[in-house]
PASEBA-1860 file (N, C-alpha, C; in nm, 3 decimals):
! residues 164
1> MSIWMDWQ> 1.162/-0.616/-0.935/1.033/-0.558/-0.829/0.964/-0.708/-0.809 ~ 0.943/-0.740/-0.691/0.866/-0.831/-0.641/0.738/-0.824/-0.570 ~ 0.634/-0.869/-0.618/0.521/-0.818/-0.487/0.428/-0.959/-0.493 ~ 0.435/-0.987/-0.372/0.374/-1.111/-0.302/0.246/-1.064/-0.241 ~ 0.121/-1.139/-0.355/0.012/-1.143/-0.280/-0.043/-1.270/-0.249 ~ -0.111/-1.215/-0.105/-0.176/-1.307/-0.036/-0.321/-1.283/-0.007 ~ -0.428/-1.350/-0.087/-0.518/-1.338/-0.074/-0.618/-1.455/0.005 ~ -0.646/-1.393/0.119/-0.686/-1.458/0.246/-0.848/-1.488/0.258
9> VEIDQDTR> -0.943/-1.402/0.166/-1.061/-1.365/0.155/-1.117/-1.440/0.025 ~ -1.238/-1.500/0.032/-1.286/-1.555/-0.101/-1.328/-1.405/-0.207 ~ -1.295/-1.473/-0.349/-1.344/-1.338/-0.446/-1.354/-1.414/-0.562 ~ -1.430/-1.402/-0.659/-1.396/-1.458/-0.805/-1.293/-1.434/-0.877 ~ -1.235/-1.552/-0.962/-1.113/-1.547/-1.000/-1.105/-1.406/-1.099 ~ -1.195/-1.398/-1.160/-1.174/-1.260/-1.256/-1.145/-1.147/-1.166 ~ -1.210/-1.103/-1.066/-1.211/-1.014/-0.996/-1.075/-0.980/-0.944 ~ -1.045/-1.135/-0.861/-0.908/-1.124/-0.788/-0.790/-1.100/-0.896
17> EKLSRRME> -0.793/-1.144/-1.015/-0.704/-1.103/-1.119/-0.686/-0.957/-1.156 ~ -0.806/-0.939/-1.196/-0.819/-0.759/-1.195/-0.776/-0.671/-1.087 ~ -0.811/-0.715/-0.985/-0.756/-0.637/-0.813/-0.607/-0.631/-0.807 ~ -0.555/-0.778/-0.842/-0.400/-0.816/-0.812/-0.348/-0.715/-0.925 ~ -0.391/-0.706/-1.072/-0.313/-0.637/-1.177/-0.311/-0.469/-1.111 ~ -0.409/-0.429/-1.090/-0.452/-0.294/-1.043/-0.338/-0.275/-0.936 ~ -0.307/-0.357/-0.804/-0.243/-0.328/-0.692/-0.118/-0.331/-0.771 ~ -0.045/-0.422/-0.855/0.082/-0.391/-0.908/0.084/-0.282/-0.955
25> EAVGATLR> 0.002/-0.259/-1.038/0.040/-0.127/-1.100/0.015/-0.014/-1.014 ~ -0.011/0.002/-0.898/-0.046/0.112/-0.790/0.114/0.106/-0.753 ~ 0.152/-0.034/-0.736/0.291/-0.035/-0.647/0.393/0.040/-0.744 ~ 0.401/0.002/-0.867/0.517/0.035/-0.963/0.494/0.212/-0.999 ~ 0.336/0.248/-1.002/0.339/0.409/-1.013/0.403/0.489/-0.918 ~ 0.357/0.451/-0.763/0.396/0.484/-0.686/0.567/0.501/-0.681 ~ 0.644/0.412/-0.713/0.765/0.401/-0.706/0.822/0.489/-0.823 ~ 0.778/0.494/-0.938/0.800/0.577/-1.017/0.785/0.712/-0.985
33> EEAVETPV> 0.682/0.770/-0.929/0.635/0.888/-0.891/0.762/0.950/-0.792 ~ 0.805/0.834/-0.665/0.903/0.893/-0.601/1.044/0.862/-0.662 ~ 1.084/0.842/-0.781/1.214/0.822/-0.841/1.271/0.677/-0.772 ~ 1.221/0.601/-0.729/1.296/0.498/-0.629/1.314/0.376/-0.740 ~ 1.430/0.387/-0.787/1.487/0.272/-0.918/1.535/0.166/-0.853 ~ 1.551/0.150/-0.733/1.618/0.009/-0.653/1.507/-0.079/-0.624 ~ 1.558/-0.250/-0.716/1.461/-0.330/-0.727/1.418/-0.340/-0.564 ~ 1.273/-0.371/-0.557/1.211/-0.383/-0.409/1.110/-0.497/-0.415
41> EVSISVVS> 1.107/-0.526/-0.289/0.967/-0.616/-0.251/0.873/-0.594/-0.184 ~ 0.781/-0.630/-0.210/0.649/-0.568/-0.114/0.541/-0.691/-0.118 ~ 0.471/-0.704/0.017/0.365/-0.807/0.065/0.255/-0.729/0.074 ~ 0.156/-0.804/0.007/-0.008/-0.728/-0.012/-0.071/-0.884/0.043 ~ -0.149/-0.825/0.161/-0.242/-0.942/0.206/-0.373/-0.866/0.184 ~ -0.454/-0.957/0.149/-0.613/-0.887/0.145/-0.696/-0.971/0.212 ~ -0.745/-0.933/0.320/-0.806/-1.000/0.435/-0.937/-0.993/0.488 ~ -0.981/-1.044/0.596/-1.113/-1.021/0.631/-1.131/-0.917/0.747
49> PEQIQETN> -1.255/-0.839/0.783/-1.232/-0.792/0.873/-1.210/-0.840/1.024 ~ -1.210/-0.915/1.022/-1.198/-0.981/1.150/-1.008/-1.000/1.175 ~ -0.952/-1.036/1.032/-0.833/-1.029/1.023/-0.790/-0.909/1.079 ~ -0.793/-0.811/1.021/-0.739/-0.650/0.999/-0.757/-0.600/1.160 ~ -0.885/-0.621/1.233/-0.906/-0.593/1.342/-0.824/-0.627/1.455 ~ -0.802/-0.766/1.438/-0.675/-0.866/1.514/-0.554/-0.795/1.512 ~ -0.496/-0.746/1.386/-0.367/-0.721/1.366/-0.360/-0.576/1.364 ~ -0.453/-0.500/1.393/-0.467/-0.333/1.433/-0.490/-0.340/1.587
57> RTFRQIDT> -0.539/-0.440/1.664/-0.542/-0.439/1.816/-0.412/-0.466/1.856 ~ -0.348/-0.572/1.807/-0.180/-0.628/1.832/-0.134/-0.526/1.806 ~ -0.084/-0.480/1.698/0.014/-0.367/1.672/0.031/-0.253/1.697 ~ -0.135/-0.178/1.693/-0.179/-0.048/1.713/-0.222/-0.041/1.877 ~ -0.278/-0.125/1.915/-0.383/-0.124/2.031/-0.502/-0.055/1.976 ~ -0.574/-0.073/1.864/-0.673/-0.023/1.842/-0.801/-0.112/1.814 ~ -0.877/-0.129/1.867/-0.953/-0.248/1.848/-1.086/-0.239/1.742 ~ -1.015/-0.216/1.630/-1.130/-0.133/1.520/-1.124/-0.195/1.381
65> VTDVLSFP> -1.182/-0.225/1.321/-1.160/-0.280/1.161/-1.131/-0.169/1.082 ~ -1.005/-0.172/1.019/-0.949/-0.042/0.978/-0.963/-0.096/0.802 ~ -0.927/-0.016/0.692/-0.943/-0.009/0.552/-0.787/-0.088/0.497 ~ -0.678/-0.033/0.586/-0.548/-0.073/0.506/-0.421/-0.068/0.665 ~ -0.373/-0.149/0.674/-0.256/-0.088/0.739/-0.088/-0.133/0.673 ~ -0.001/-0.019/0.720/0.127/-0.038/0.661/0.240/-0.083/0.771 ~ 0.315/-0.168/0.727/0.395/-0.224/0.824/0.567/-0.205/0.742 ~ 0.624/-0.092/0.726/0.727/-0.072/0.685/0.843/-0.149/0.738
73> LIAYEGRT> 0.952/-0.173/0.647/1.059/-0.261/0.740/1.195/-0.163/0.722 ~ 1.186/-0.038/0.675/1.292/0.057/0.670/1.268/0.214/0.750 ~ 1.364/0.233/0.849/1.373/0.374/0.889/1.447/0.453/0.826 ~ 1.364/0.534/0.709/1.508/0.639/0.619/1.569/0.748/0.717 ~ 1.565/0.791/0.818/1.627/0.853/0.888/1.710/0.948/0.816 ~ 1.595/1.065/0.781/1.667/1.149/0.686/1.689/1.167/0.540 ~ 1.659/1.042/0.504/1.711/1.012/0.350/1.588/0.952/0.293 ~ 1.570/0.988/0.165/1.455/0.966/0.097/1.477/0.814/0.001
81> PAQGVAEG> 1.351/0.727/-0.019/1.401/0.620/-0.101/1.458/0.644/-0.221 ~ 1.434/0.740/-0.286/1.519/0.769/-0.416/1.664/0.795/-0.398 ~ 1.700/0.863/-0.280/1.853/0.843/-0.199/1.921/0.736/-0.178 ~ 1.879/0.661/-0.198/1.963/0.483/-0.186/1.868/0.437/-0.016 ~ 1.938/0.318/-0.036/1.906/0.231/0.105/2.023/0.197/0.175 ~ 2.037/0.198/0.314/2.123/0.114/0.394/2.174/-0.002/0.354 ~ 2.286/-0.046/0.377/2.333/-0.177/0.387/2.239/-0.298/0.377 ~ 2.193/-0.291/0.509/2.095/-0.403/0.590/1.935/-0.380/0.551
89> DWDPDTEE> 1.918/-0.281/0.479/1.820/-0.285/0.391/1.764/-0.381/0.290 ~ 1.878/-0.442/0.256/1.882/-0.541/0.134/1.838/-0.688/0.196 ~ 1.791/-0.752/0.107/1.761/-0.919/0.078/1.865/-0.977/0.039 ~ 1.957/-1.008/0.096/2.090/-1.116/0.024/2.028/-1.199/-0.050 ~ 1.951/-1.293/-0.047/1.888/-1.384/-0.146/1.869/-1.329/-0.278 ~ 1.724/-1.219/-0.250/1.688/-1.157/-0.397/1.752/-1.019/-0.455 ~ 1.853/-1.004/-0.353/1.914/-0.842/-0.356/1.804/-0.733/-0.406 ~ 1.697/-0.753/-0.343/1.582/-0.645/-0.348/1.588/-0.544/-0.171
97> VCLGDIMI> 1.521/-0.470/-0.196/1.516/-0.405/-0.096/1.345/-0.441/-0.025 ~ 1.324/-0.479/0.088/1.202/-0.546/0.154/1.174/-0.352/0.220 ~ 1.041/-0.334/0.134/0.981/-0.218/0.177/0.909/-0.226/0.324 ~ 0.824/-0.366/0.279/0.729/-0.371/0.395/0.622/-0.448/0.364 ~ 0.517/-0.460/0.423/0.394/-0.538/0.436/0.279/-0.431/0.429 ~ 0.174/-0.490/0.365/0.028/-0.428/0.315/-0.054/-0.508/0.350 ~ -0.151/-0.460/0.438/-0.251/-0.533/0.439/-0.399/-0.445/0.457 ~ -0.485/-0.531/0.332/-0.585/-0.456/0.295/-0.750/-0.543/0.315
105> CLQRAQEQ> -0.835/-0.473/0.396/-0.946/-0.528/0.441/-1.058/-0.528/0.319 ~ -1.084/-0.630/0.252/-1.149/-0.648/0.142/-1.295/-0.569/0.129 ~ -1.354/-0.638/0.240/-1.498/-0.604/0.310/-1.506/-0.449/0.301 ~ -1.373/-0.386/0.390/-1.415/-0.251/0.414/-1.408/-0.151/0.286 ~ -1.289/-0.202/0.172/-1.265/-0.158/0.038/-1.388/-0.134/-0.037 ~ -1.477/-0.236/-0.038/-1.610/-0.272/-0.074/-1.690/-0.147/-0.053 ~ -1.695/-0.151/0.088/-1.791/-0.039/0.129/-1.761/0.113/0.110 ~ -1.630/0.136/0.106/-1.582/0.239/0.086/-1.581/0.325/-0.049
113> AAEFGHTL> -1.574/0.205/-0.157/-1.589/0.206/-0.285/-1.743/0.260/-0.314 ~ -1.837/0.179/-0.254/-1.971/0.216/-0.242/-1.985/0.332/-0.195 ~ -1.970/0.386/-0.092/-2.004/0.500/0.003/-1.930/0.635/-0.091 ~ -1.805/0.616/-0.145/-1.772/0.714/-0.216/-1.788/0.719/-0.363 ~ -1.876/0.649/-0.389/-1.940/0.630/-0.557/-1.832/0.618/-0.681 ~ -1.768/0.514/-0.652/-1.612/0.485/-0.728/-1.624/0.308/-0.732 ~ -1.512/0.275/-0.827/-1.501/0.124/-0.822/-1.416/0.088/-0.744 ~ -1.428/-0.065/-0.728/-1.348/-0.144/-0.608/-1.217/-0.118/-0.677
121> EREMGFLT> -1.184/-0.129/-0.794/-1.036/-0.109/-0.854/-0.995/-0.006/-0.821 ~ -1.064/0.110/-0.810/-1.045/0.229/-0.783/-1.000/0.238/-0.609 ~ -1.068/0.216/-0.552/-1.066/0.176/-0.407/-0.944/0.114/-0.368 ~ -0.916/-0.014/-0.426/-0.821/-0.088/-0.381/-0.674/-0.012/-0.426 ~ -0.695/0.036/-0.588/-0.545/0.129/-0.604/-0.519/0.205/-0.495 ~ -0.615/0.316/-0.455/-0.620/0.407/-0.364/-0.520/0.368/-0.278 ~ -0.584/0.230/-0.185/-0.506/0.185/-0.092/-0.427/0.169/-0.108 ~ -0.377/0.101/-0.193/-0.239/0.039/-0.194/-0.148/0.150/-0.256
129> VHSMLHLL> -0.203/0.284/-0.301/-0.080/0.393/-0.304/-0.052/0.468/-0.198 ~ -0.177/0.448/-0.126/-0.163/0.545/0.017/-0.062/0.436/0.108 ~ -0.069/0.317/0.120/-0.001/0.239/0.183/0.156/0.245/0.126 ~ 0.163/0.228/0.023/0.303/0.236/-0.058/0.396/0.351/0.008 ~ 0.314/0.466/0.021/0.387/0.617/0.049/0.405/0.592/0.194 ~ 0.351/0.513/0.284/0.372/0.492/0.404/0.509/0.386/0.396 ~ 0.513/0.300/0.315/0.642/0.193/0.317/0.756/0.296/0.275 ~ 0.697/0.423/0.212/0.840/0.507/0.156/0.856/0.611/0.266
137> GYDHMTPE> 0.792/0.598/0.379/0.857/0.700/0.478/0.764/0.844/0.488 ~ 0.675/0.801/0.417/0.549/0.947/0.430/0.431/0.897/0.555 ~ 0.385/1.002/0.599/0.274/0.961/0.712/0.209/1.111/0.676 ~ 0.091/1.099/0.791/0.001/1.209/0.777/-0.047/1.280/0.910 ~ 0.041/1.283/1.023/0.014/1.284/1.160/0.004/1.486/1.196 ~ 0.050/1.530/1.036/0.033/1.682/1.070/-0.061/1.748/0.921 ~ -0.127/1.827/0.948/-0.165/1.870/0.844/-0.091/1.892/0.742 ~ 0.018/1.904/0.735/0.133/1.985/0.616/0.181/1.830/0.558
145> EEQSMVDK> 0.179/1.730/0.646/0.219/1.581/0.620/0.120/1.526/0.533 ~ -0.037/1.566/0.572/-0.155/1.482/0.517/-0.160/1.549/0.384 ~ -0.165/1.688/0.370/-0.175/1.766/0.233/-0.083/1.702/0.130 ~ 0.059/1.675/0.184/0.163/1.614/0.069/0.116/1.442/0.024 ~ 0.068/1.392/0.137/0.029/1.266/0.089/-0.105/1.247/0.011 ~ -0.203/1.363/0.015/-0.318/1.362/-0.054/-0.281/1.434/-0.196 ~ -0.164/1.516/-0.192/-0.133/1.537/-0.341/-0.089/1.451/-0.440 ~ 0.009/1.398/-0.384/0.083/1.279/-0.420/-0.002/1.167/-0.488
153> QKKILEGM> -0.098/1.108/-0.355/-0.196/0.999/-0.400/-0.292/1.037/-0.514 ~ -0.355/1.160/-0.533/-0.388/1.223/-0.656/-0.352/1.200/-0.746 ~ -0.212/1.270/-0.772/-0.138/1.274/-0.894/-0.091/1.122/-0.954 ~ -0.084/1.007/-0.844/-0.056/0.898/-0.881/-0.152/0.838/-0.949 ~ -0.288/0.857/-0.878/-0.389/0.793/-0.920/-0.439/0.840/-1.061 ~ -0.457/0.936/-1.053/-0.510/1.062/-1.187/-0.377/0.989/-1.309 ~ -0.279/0.941/-1.269/-0.166/0.897/-1.367/-0.201/0.754/-1.411 ~ -0.300/0.662/-1.358/-0.335/0.561/-1.335/-0.456/0.538/-1.389
161> GLPR> -0.503/0.644/-1.425/-0.639/0.661/-1.480/-0.731/0.624/-1.387 ~ -0.748/0.672/-1.248/-0.836/0.617/-1.149/-0.848/0.760/-1.065 ~ -0.897/0.856/-1.155/-0.921/0.957/-1.060/-1.037/0.970/-0.996 ~ -1.069/1.065/-0.887/-1.194/1.021/-0.791/-1.285/1.116/-0.897
END
């Protein structure tokens, strides 16, 4: 598994390292919960409100700051990640499946952690799990889909020792 971290905002080194480890743990925990055994590659960028707003405007035509954006690279088309991947999903150089990109707004994560009364570590873990589920083909467009994601997120985060 390869996780590419790109910190585009300033934060002290100790906090950056602790949050990076927690996000890496969240990626692994999500893959285990979903029974994905295929080696994967994920990119995580931690950005400013301005950067995520610009990306949100460009790709979703929504001109607001958001907490996290997910950019899946695989269209599962009736199969699950645990059922395998199509030939074109592999990176021939790394022999890993490129799941996609995650973009997290650090400032929004800090605000939400304060709002919900939990740690920044828990919020970054939650946002990573949520986004990983999107990269694995889940969505929350219907109440049923949303409940499925909520249940999965809760189970994964509790398993990581990050309950709400």
